[in-house]
C-alpha positions in Angstrom: 7.2 0.6 -54.9 7.8 -2.5 -52.8 8.3 -2.0 -49.1 11.7 -3.0 -47.6 11.8 -3.6 -43.8 14.8 -4.4 -41.6 15.2 -6.2 -38.3 17.9 -5.6 -35.7 19.8 -8.4 -33.8 18.6 -6.9 -30.5 15.0 -7.8 -31.5 15.4 -11.4 -30.4 16.5 -10.6 -26.9 14.3 -7.6 -26.3 12.2 -8.0 -23.1 8.9 -7.3 -24.7 9.6 -9.6 -27.6 10.6 -12.6 -25.5 7.5 -12.1 -23.4 5.3 -12.8 -26.5 4.4 -16.2 -27.7 6.4 -17.3 -30.8 3.6 -16.8 -33.3 2.9 -13.3 -31.8 6.5 -12.4 -32.5 6.2 -13.4 -36.1 2.9 -11.5 -36.4 4.5 -8.4 -35.0 7.2 -8.6 -37.7 4.5 -9.1 -40.3 2.8 -5.8 -39.2 6.0 -3.9 -40.3 5.4 -5.3 -43.8 1.8 -4.1 -43.6 2.8 -0.6 -42.3 3.3 2.3 -44.7 6.2 4.7 -44.4 4.5 6.4 -41.4 4.1 3.2 -39.6 0.4 3.1 -40.1 -1.6 0.1 -41.2 -5.1 -1.2 -41.6 -5.8 -3.6 -38.7 -7.4 -6.7 -40.1 -6.5 -9.8 -38.1 -8.2 -12.2 -40.6 -6.1 -10.8 -43.4 -3.0 -11.1 -41.3 -3.8 -14.8 -40.8 -4.2 -15.4 -44.5 -1.1 -13.6 -45.6 1.4 -14.4 -42.9 0.2 -17.5 -40.9 -1.6 -19.6 -43.6 -0.3 -22.9 -42.4 -0.6 -22.3 -38.6 -3.5 -23.5 -36.5 -3.8 -20.5 -34.3 -6.2 -17.8 -32.9 -5.0 -14.8 -34.8 -7.2 -12.5 -32.7 -5.5 -13.6 -29.6 -2.1 -13.1 -31.2 -3.2 -9.5 -32.2 -4.3 -8.9 -28.7 -0.9 -9.9 -27.4 0.8 -7.4 -29.7 -1.5 -4.6 -28.7 -1.4 -5.3 -25.0 2.4 -5.3 -25.1 2.2 -1.7 -26.6 3.9 -2.7 -29.8 0.9 -1.6 -31.9 -1.7 1.1 -31.0 -5.2 0.9 -32.4 -7.0 4.1 -33.5 -9.9 5.4 -35.6 -12.0 3.0 -37.4 -9.9 -0.1 -38.0 -6.4 1.4 -38.1 -3.2 1.0 -36.1 0.2 2.4 -35.9 3.5 1.1 -34.7 5.1 3.5 -32.1 8.4 5.0 -33.2 8.4 3.0 -36.4 10.3 5.6 -38.3 13.1 5.7 -35.7 14.1 2.1 -36.5 13.2 1.6 -40.2 15.2 3.1 -42.9 12.5 4.1 -45.3 13.2 4.6 -49.0 12.3 8.2 -49.8 10.6 7.0 -53.0 8.1 4.9 -51.0 4.5 6.1 -51.5 3.1 8.6 -49.0 0.7 7.3 -46.4 -2.9 7.1 -47.5 -4.2 6.4 -44.0 -5.4 9.1 -41.5 -3.1 10.7 -39.0 -3.7 9.2 -35.5 -3.5 12.7 -34.0 -6.2 13.9 -36.4 -8.8 11.2 -35.7 -7.9 10.3 -32.1 -6.0 7.2 -31.0 -7.7 4.2 -29.5 -5.6 3.6 -26.5 -4.4 0.1 -25.6 -6.8 -1.8 -23.3 -4.4 -1.8 -20.4 -1.3 0.1 -19.2 -0.4 3.7 -19.1 3.2 3.8 -20.3 3.7 6.0 -23.3 5.6 4.6 -26.3 9.3 5.3 -26.6 11.7 5.4 -29.6 13.0 1.9 -28.7 9.5 0.4 -29.0 9.2 0.4 -32.8 11.1 -2.7 -33.8 13.0 -4.3 -31.0 10.4 -3.7 -28.3 11.6 -2.1 -25.1 15.3 -3.1 -24.9 16.8 -3.0 -21.4 18.6 -4.8 -18.7 16.0 -4.9 -15.9 15.8 -8.2 -14.2 12.1 -7.7 -13.3 11.0 -5.7 -16.3 12.3 -3.2 -18.8 14.7 -0.3 -18.6 13.4 2.9 -20.2 15.6 5.7 -21.5 16.3 7.0 -18.0 17.4 3.6 -16.8 14.5 3.0 -14.5 13.1 -0.6 -14.3 9.6 -1.6 -14.9 8.3 -3.2 -11.7 5.7 -5.9 -11.8 2.6 -5.3 -9.6 2.6 -6.5 -6.0 1.4 -10.1 -5.8 2.0 -10.7 -9.5 5.0 -13.0 -9.0 2.8 -15.3 -6.9 0.3 -15.5 -9.7 3.0 -16.0 -12.3 4.8 -18.7 -10.3 1.5 -20.7 -10.0 0.4 -20.3 -13.6 1.5 -23.2 -15.8 1.7 -21.4 -19.2 4.4 -18.8 -19.0 3.9 -16.7 -22.1 3.2 -13.0 -22.4 4.5 -12.0 -19.0 4.4 -8.2 -19.6 0.8 -8.4 -21.0 -0.2 -10.6 -18.1 1.3 -8.1 -15.6 -0.7 -5.3 -17.2 -4.0 -7.3 -16.9 -3.1 -8.2 -13.3 -2.5 -4.6 -12.5 -5.8 -3.6 -14.1 -7.6 -6.1 -11.7 -5.9 -4.4 -8.7 -6.2 -7.6 -6.7 -5.7 -7.5 -2.9 -4.0 -10.4 -1.1 -7.3 -12.2 -0.7 -8.0 -12.1 -4.4 -4.5 -13.2 -5.2 -5.1 -16.2 -2.9 -8.3 -17.0 -4.8 -6.5 -16.8 -8.1 -3.8 -19.2 -6.9 -6.4 -21.6 -5.5 -8.3 -21.5 -8.8 -5.1 -22.1 -10.8 -4.2 -25.1 -8.7 -7.7 -26.6 -9.1 -7.8 -25.9 -12.8 -4.4 -27.6 -13.3 -6.0 -30.8 -12.2 -9.0 -30.5 -14.5 -9.3 -32.3 -17.9 -9.3 -29.1 -20.0 -5.8 -28.0 -18.8 -4.3 -31.5 -18.8 -5.5 -32.4 -22.3 -2.9 -32.6 -25.0 0.0 -31.5 -22.8 -1.7 -28.3 -21.8 -2.4 -27.1 -25.3 -5.8 -25.6 -24.2 -4.5 -23.6 -21.2 -5.3 -20.0 -22.0 -2.7 -17.3 -22.1 -2.3 -15.8 -18.6 -3.4 -12.3 -19.8 -6.6 -13.9 -21.2 -7.2 -15.8 -18.0 -7.0 -12.6 -16.0 -8.9 -10.4 -18.4 -11.8 -12.9 -18.5 -11.9 -13.5 -14.7 -11.2 -17.1 -15.2 -10.6 -17.7 -11.5 -14.4 -17.9 -11.2 -14.6 -20.7 -13.7 -16.4 -23.9 -12.6 -13.9 -26.5 -11.4 -14.3 -30.3 -11.0 -14.3 -30.2 -7.2 -17.4 -28.4 -5.8 -15.6 -27.6 -2.5 -12.7 -26.0 -4.3 -15.1 -23.9 -6.4 -17.0 -22.7 -3.4 -13.7 -21.8 -1.7 -12.6 -19.8 -4.7 -15.9 -17.9 -4.9 -15.9 -17.2 -1.2 -12.3 -15.9 -1.3 -13.2 -13.7 -4.3 -16.3 -12.4 -2.5 -14.2 -11.4 0.5 -11.5 -9.8 -1.7 -14.0 -7.8 -3.7 -15.7 -6.5 -0.6 -12.6 -5.5 1.3 
């Protein structure tokens, strides 16, 4: 029987959803259509591209990484995923076919690459809905706080997409003030380079990608600036 999925109005203003890039939001909705009645699906980024983004010039793997890093999908087993609290937000037709995919608890979940927060019931469709000015309220009303130094990085970085995912990568790096200084210096230098200025910044990486790949160590046009960045990183890593 055909799957029917619903979307709530709150989805569009949910903190985790607005932190995603537009195509990642669309991809996340598409995963609901892929998911069975238990919220499980086969995780095949190339298939998602063909089915749901056929006319878009995009890196579907990067979009999938956004969704996973935001905690909106959890990878497990050998090529599977589930959507946390899916059943709490989707009204499933009881005649829909039973899941043919393995239970995550039975084969072991593959945890998201970063972050330690456990999924909540509000995560399934609308993301984490809340009123926190800096992050997201959970069921107890507490606010997710961005890591120390993150706002300096975020203020300097020119492509402001995927803030929550970027914050998790930033926290994983555990940068001290010296390393944050190095990141900001690198960002300012890379802003002036041809790759980031080309086509109105189209090739500026997502901030979470920049952090996860250690892009503050990239070669920059000015040798002096590059040496300064490397020296600041060396001091930060050794302190």
